[in-house]
N, C-alpha and C positions, 0 to 999 in steps of 0.2 A: 284405604287401601296403598299399599307400597308402591310408587310409582316406575319399581325396576320389574318389566313385564318381560317373564321368562318364556313364556308362550305367547307369541305374536308373529302374524304373517303381514307382509305387507302386499302392494297392488296398485294398478293402476285403473281408474273407472275408464270403461268401455267406451264411454262419452266423451273421454278427456276432460271433461267441462265445459265444452263449447257449446250442448243442447241447452244450457241455461245461460240464455242470451242477458237475461236482467241482474246477472249478478257474477261476480268473479270467482270461479272456484276450481281450488288446485286438485286436479286428480290423484294425484299421489298420496296413498293413505297406509297407513299399519293399524293394524284390529290385535287388541288381546282376546286372549280365552274367555269365554264364558266361566260365572262362578255358580256356586251351588245357588245362591240367592236371584239370582239372572234366571235361571232353568225355574224356579219355584214363581218370578214374574211368568216367564214363556206357559206355565202349566197353569195360570190362573183364568178364569172364565172371563171372555170380554166381548162386548159387541163387536169391538172394531180389534180384531185379533191381530191383523197385520200389522196395526199400530204399536200392540205389545212389542211383536217381532222387531219394528223399526225403530225405538225405543232404548231397546236392548243393543241393537248394532250402534246406534247414537252414542251409549254410552260405554261400549269397547272401542271406537274409536279412538286412538292414541294422539291427544293435542289437537281436537277438534278441527279436523283437513279441510272441511268443506265447506268454511267462512260462514257456520251458525245453519248452514242446510240440513235438513234432514232428509235421511234416504228415503223415508213416508212420503217424499214431494218428488222422488227422482224419477227418472223414467223404469220401467221393468227391468231394462237390462242392466243396469247399474247396480237395481236392488237385489236383483238375483246373485250378482259377481261379489258384491261386496257380503251376500249371506254365504255364499258356498267358503270365501275367505273366514268369515267368522266359524264357518264349520271346522275345516281345515285347522287355524289355531287350536280350538276346540278338542277337538277329536282325531286329528289326522288328516289326513288325503283318501286313505282307503274305504271306499265305499262297496257296501255289500248291497246289490240292487235287484232282484227278481224280474227274470226276462220270458217270455215265450214265442218259442220258435211257432210262426204261420205255417210252416211246409210238415213239421211230423207231429206239433202239437206238443211238444215236453215243453217244462218249466226249468229255468235254471238259477242259478246264483251266480251272477256275473260279478266281479271285484273291479272297481271303476276307478282308477287314479282321480283325485279331483284337482290334483295341482296340472292333471296334463289336459285336462278342457280346452277346447278351441275357442277364443271368443272374435266376435266381428265388433272393430272399433270404429269409433263415429265418421262418418263421410259426410259430406254435405248436401249429398243425393238426399239424406233424411229433411232436407225442408222443403225438396220440390214434394217429395210423397203427404207433405201435410196440406198441402193443394188439388181439389179433386172437382172434377167438373163431372155430377151426377147423372148418369144415363139418361133417363127417363124426364126429369124436369129440368134439364141442364142448370139446375143452381150450380153456384160456386161456392164451395164449401171451404174453409179453413179446418183444419181437424189438429189435436192435442196428442200429445204421448200419452198413455196410459202411465198410472202411479200405483204406488199399494193403497195411498187413500182414497183414489175414486173408488178402487173395489170396494174396500170398507162403506163409502158413503154408499155405495150403489143397493150393499145388502141391506145396509139400516133402512135404505127408500123402502124395499121392498116390504122390510117388516112392517115399516110403520102404514104403508097402503092398506097391508092385509089385516092390519089392527082396525083401522079406520073403516075398510069395507071389506066386513067380515064377511060377506055372502058373497063377493068376489069370485069366478072361477078361472080370471086371466092371470097369468103369470106376468110381473111388470119388471121382469128382469130383462128383456129384450128392449123396452122403451129405455130403461135409466140407463142402460150401457151405452146404448146410440146416443142420447144426449149427453152424456159425459165426456165422449170423443168430439163433439163439436165445440170448435170456437168459436165462428163467425159463420153468417148464412146470405151470402151475396152480399159482403164486407158488413151485415150489422151483426153486432151483438144483442143476440135475444134472452128476456129472462126466462126463467125456469119454466114460467106456464105458457108464455109462449112459443118456447120450444120443443116444449113436450107434445102441444098442438098441431107443429109443424111436423115433427116425427113422425104421430101417430098417423098424418094423412100421408105419408110419403106412401109411393109405389113400393112394393118391396124389393125389386129391381136396384131401387137408389140403396134402401135400407141394407141390401145385402154388400152392393159396393161400399158403401162406409164401412160398416164390418171386416170386409176384407184387407180394405186401406189400412185400417186401425191397426190388423193383424201383422201387415206388413211393414205397418211403422216399428211397431213394439219389436218384431223380429230381425230388423236392421240394424239393431247395435244389441252386445252381450254374448250369453253363450248360446255354443250350438247345443241344443238341446236334445238331437236324437244320433243314438250311435250304431255303428255295423258291429256285430257281431257274428262269431264263427260257432253255429251247434254242435253241442259236444256229442249230441246224439246219432243225428244225420248227416253233420258235415256241412251243412249248407249254411250260406252265409243270410242273415235277415238284419234287417235296420228296428230298432227298438227306442221310445222315449224315454229321455230321463224323469224318472220320477221320485218325488221325495216320499219318503216312507220314514215310519218310527226309529230308522236303522239313519236316518240323517243326524236325528237328534240326540239318539239312546243307543250307540252302536254296540254290538254283542261284543263280548271279550274273546281271543281266540283262546 
């Protein structure tokens, strides 16, 4: 492919690269438009659908800006930001999204400018969020930011469990999700067997605290994912979350 990219976007990782303390990351990047071949890859079935998207993002990044680090292993805020830049480079910044007014019940199509989305940049406070004292057991935990890889891995673990234990009626998603965000327990790194046993026995209040803190960590960097809209029918203001729909990857032509 020609190295002269006529369709590309520039951006700066919301993390500023400072979240990845084990490597040097240049947060500035350029990303080119997807091609037909890359869209064919996106549409292909995979056990790791987020890896497919991240591999496409990596290939569309110009001149390897992240020192060999894949977006697959970046925090969700960085991943979502770069994904939005890829969409803008490929299809433009206009994004039509269906919204629902909770006051009058009407559905409307809102045209969102993806280039105008606000995002939260890195603050040292995120490192403080990664340490938590559980409310019931008082255990001291350190947590990890979630990545696209972790979501794929949790999904695969669930499918493998269901294959090995076909008679089980218990959904293992909660267990695998909580385990994935725990780094240390009382300064100890537990192996997967120990960690699963530990999480299974946690009081639900402690489990809930871990999940809420993990969500707070994820939301402390990256795009703001809800918006204020004015209903065109009743005139009231309401908030709506950002949703990725088929329009994101294949917008209708006007």
